[in-house]
C-alpha positions in Angstrom: 0.0 0.0 0.0 1.2 3.5 -0.8 -0.5 6.6 0.8 0.4 10.1 -0.2 -1.1 13.6 -0.6 -0.1 15.9 -3.5 -0.3 19.6 -2.5 0.2 22.7 -4.7 3.8 24.0 -4.4 5.2 20.6 -3.3 7.3 18.0 -5.2 6.9 14.3 -4.3 9.6 12.0 -5.5 9.1 8.3 -6.1 12.3 6.3 -6.2 13.2 2.6 -6.6 15.1 0.2 -8.9 13.6 -1.2 -12.1 10.4 -3.3 -11.6 9.9 -1.8 -8.1 6.4 -0.4 -9.1 7.1 3.2 -10.0 5.5 3.2 -13.4 2.5 1.1 -12.1 2.0 3.8 -9.4 2.1 6.5 -12.1 -0.4 4.7 -14.3 -2.7 4.4 -11.3 -2.2 8.1 -10.5 -3.3 9.2 -14.0 -6.2 6.8 -14.3 -4.6 4.4 -16.8 -4.9 1.5 -14.2 -7.3 1.0 -11.4 -5.9 0.1 -7.9 -6.4 -3.4 -6.7 -7.3 -1.9 -3.3 -7.9 1.6 -1.8 -8.8 4.6 -4.0 -7.4 7.5 -5.9 -9.0 10.9 -5.7 -8.2 14.5 -6.6 -10.4 16.7 -4.3 -9.2 20.0 -5.7 -10.2 18.9 -9.2 -13.3 16.8 -8.5 -14.8 19.4 -6.3 -15.6 21.3 -9.4 -18.8 20.2 -11.2 -17.1 18.3 -13.9 -16.9 14.5 -14.7 -14.0 12.5 -13.4 -12.7 12.0 -17.0 -12.5 15.8 -17.3 -10.6 16.0 -13.9 -8.1 13.4 -15.1 -7.6 15.5 -18.3 -6.2 18.3 -16.1 -3.3 16.1 -15.2 -0.1 16.7 -17.1 1.7 13.3 -17.7 5.2 13.1 -19.1 6.1 9.4 -19.7 9.6 8.0 -19.6 9.4 7.2 -23.4 7.0 9.8 -24.9 4.9 8.8 -27.9 6.1 10.1 -31.2 4.6 13.3 -32.6 3.9 13.8 -36.3 4.9 17.0 -38.2 7.1 19.8 -37.0 7.6 20.1 -33.3 6.9 23.9 -33.2 3.5 23.3 -34.9 2.6 20.8 -32.3 3.3 23.2 -29.5 1.3 26.0 -31.1 -1.6 23.6 -31.7 -1.5 22.4 -28.1 -1.4 26.0 -26.7 -4.3 27.0 -29.0 -6.4 23.9 -27.9 -6.0 25.2 -24.3 -7.1 28.8 -25.0 -3.9 30.6 -26.0 -4.3 32.1 -29.5 -2.7 34.8 -31.6 0.2 36.6 -30.1 -0.4 35.0 -26.7 0.1 31.6 -28.3 3.4 32.7 -30.0 4.8 34.3 -26.8 3.9 31.3 -24.6 5.6 28.8 -26.9 8.6 31.1 -27.4 9.0 31.4 -23.6 9.2 27.6 -23.1 11.2 26.9 -26.2 13.8 29.4 -25.1 13.8 28.3 -21.5 14.5 24.7 -22.4 17.1 25.4 -25.1 14.9 24.0 -27.9 15.1 26.9 -30.4 17.6 25.1 -32.7 15.3 22.1 -32.9 11.7 23.5 -32.9 11.2 23.0 -36.7 12.6 19.5 -36.7 10.6 16.3 -36.7 10.4 13.8 -33.8 12.6 11.2 -35.5 15.4 13.7 -35.9 16.1 14.6 -32.3 17.7 12.8 -29.4 15.9 11.2 -26.4 16.9 14.1 -24.2 15.3 16.6 -26.5 12.2 14.5 -26.8 11.8 14.6 -23.1 12.2 18.4 -23.1 9.7 18.9 -25.9 7.2 16.6 -24.2 7.6 18.6 -20.9 7.0 21.9 -22.8 3.9 20.5 -24.6 2.6 19.4 -21.2 3.3 22.8 -19.6 1.6 24.9 -22.4 -1.6 23.0 -21.6 -1.5 24.5 -18.1 -2.2 21.3 -16.1 -3.3 21.4 -12.5 -1.0 18.5 -11.5 2.3 17.5 -13.2 3.3 13.8 -13.2 6.7 12.8 -14.6 7.9 9.2 -15.0 11.7 9.1 -15.0 12.2 12.2 -17.1 15.9 12.4 -16.2 16.8 9.1 -17.8 17.9 10.6 -21.2 19.2 13.9 -19.9 22.9 14.7 -19.4 24.1 15.8 -16.0 24.0 19.6 -16.8 20.5 19.4 -18.3 19.3 17.3 -15.3 20.4 20.0 -12.9 18.6 22.7 -15.0 15.5 20.5 -15.3 15.2 19.8 -11.6 15.8 23.5 -10.8 12.9 24.4 -13.2 10.6 21.9 -11.5 10.9 23.8 -8.3 10.0 27.0 -10.0 7.1 25.3 -11.8 5.8 23.9 -8.5 6.0 27.2 -6.7 4.8 29.5 -9.5 3.0 32.5 -8.0 0.4 32.5 -10.7 -0.2 28.8 -11.0 1.4 26.7 -8.2 0.9 22.9 -8.7 1.8 19.6 -7.2 4.5 17.6 -9.0 5.0 13.8 -8.8 8.3 12.6 -10.2 9.9 9.1 -10.4 13.6 8.2 -10.6 15.9 5.2 -10.0 18.3 7.4 -8.1 17.4 9.0 -4.7 20.0 11.7 -4.9 18.6 13.0 -8.2 15.3 14.2 -6.7 16.2 14.4 -3.0 17.6 18.0 -3.4 14.2 19.3 -4.7 11.6 17.0 -3.2 9.4 17.9 -0.2 8.1 14.4 0.1 9.5 11.0 -0.8 8.2 7.6 -1.6 10.6 4.7 -1.7 9.5 1.4 -3.4 11.4 -1.9 -3.3 10.1 -4.9 -5.2 6.6 -3.7 -5.3 6.5 -2.7 -1.6 6.5 0.8 -0.1 9.3 1.0 2.5 9.0 4.8 3.1 6.4 7.5 2.4 6.6 10.9 4.1 8.3 14.3 4.3 11.9 14.4 3.2 12.9 15.7 6.6 11.8 12.4 8.2 13.8 10.4 5.6 16.9 12.4 6.5 16.3 12.1 10.2 15.8 8.4 10.1 18.8 7.9 7.9 17.0 5.4 5.7 
């Protein structure tokens, strides 16, 4: 059993080796799988008079291996921003902001098959962010990033979580504790399908686990 609360402005890290259950937990969190016991709810979303499917649509999910996009990457970003209400100059400025922030300007008019795994992860994050999700969930997004880009990426996650205009909870998985420990407020540690720790990062450091 895994119990956790996701709160705006906080980052929760989920760590464990391969086959420990990280991706299964993410699939349950985003509604792709139903839990065998217990329940999953998003009170801040479901309190609104909208169906559960619409609430789940407000989750931003970046998978470890993102699905391929068709066409030019920039066109996809503009289309996504427009689908979520950003049109005209606001659309261009929003996409420009994220493309520049994540160092994607040299690749924005390329196709999916012509960029590396690291840039695919960055583009997928940007496409998720321009949709303005209420909760951001990332499944091992650091796997294909170099050390420098990992540092920038993690630093940006803290800024995203604590945005003054749109603070949000972030749930991120990794195989390596130290990759997310520096930015996480809460930590879940899985081992062979079992939860061996779940709580604030201060308790993890205090217990020395």
